[in-house]
C-alpha atoms as one frame of an Amber mdcrd trajectory, in Angstrom:
protein
   0.000   0.000   0.000   2.795   2.441   0.906   4.038   2.730  -2.677   0.605
   3.946  -3.845   0.190   6.660  -1.217   1.020  10.341  -1.659   3.248  11.226
   1.295   3.837  14.778   2.528   5.646  16.542   5.357   4.517  19.489   7.410
   4.945  22.865   5.774   7.010  23.721   8.861   9.540  20.948   8.150  12.858
  21.806   6.577  15.425  19.825   4.590  18.116  19.938   7.274  17.603  16.341
   8.431  15.524  17.104  11.496  13.093  14.734  13.140  10.046  14.804  10.894
   7.165  12.581  10.051   5.370  12.145   6.758   1.649  11.659   6.410  -0.493
  10.122   3.671  -4.254  10.578   3.735  -7.045   8.349   2.474 -10.765   8.696
   3.189 -10.698   6.082   5.973  -7.094   5.920   7.167  -4.207   8.281   7.883
  -0.746   6.753   7.468   2.233   8.140   9.368   5.916   7.254   8.952   9.380
   8.465   9.908  10.864  10.678   7.179  14.331   9.234   7.737  13.081   5.619
   7.494  10.529   5.583   4.658  10.582   1.788   4.373   9.949   1.244   8.088
   6.504   0.172   9.309   3.814   2.835   9.196   1.380   3.862  11.857  -2.230
   3.596  10.648  -4.887   5.748  12.325  -8.566   6.131  11.503  -8.962   9.449
   9.676 -11.523  10.864  12.164  -9.046  10.256  15.006  -6.284  12.039  13.053
  -8.582  14.985  12.352  -9.405  15.236  16.074  -5.692  15.072  16.972  -4.786
  17.840  14.527  -7.653  20.020  15.767  -6.340  19.606  19.326  -2.684  20.428
  18.638  -3.173  23.336  16.236  -2.354  26.747  17.648  -5.384  28.400  19.158
  -7.207  25.096  19.741
């Protein structure tokens, strides 16, 4: 599945090798992986749970 997903990093990430994660979204599942280890296992989270997490951690939430 991983090879068919469109992965992206936060707009706040840079290319200096920091600790970042990448995310790929589908209607039912959000996939999360370590940027430095793209072939490592991914974390799979139900999309509604991811949306709730993001809403909680965004500034001003």
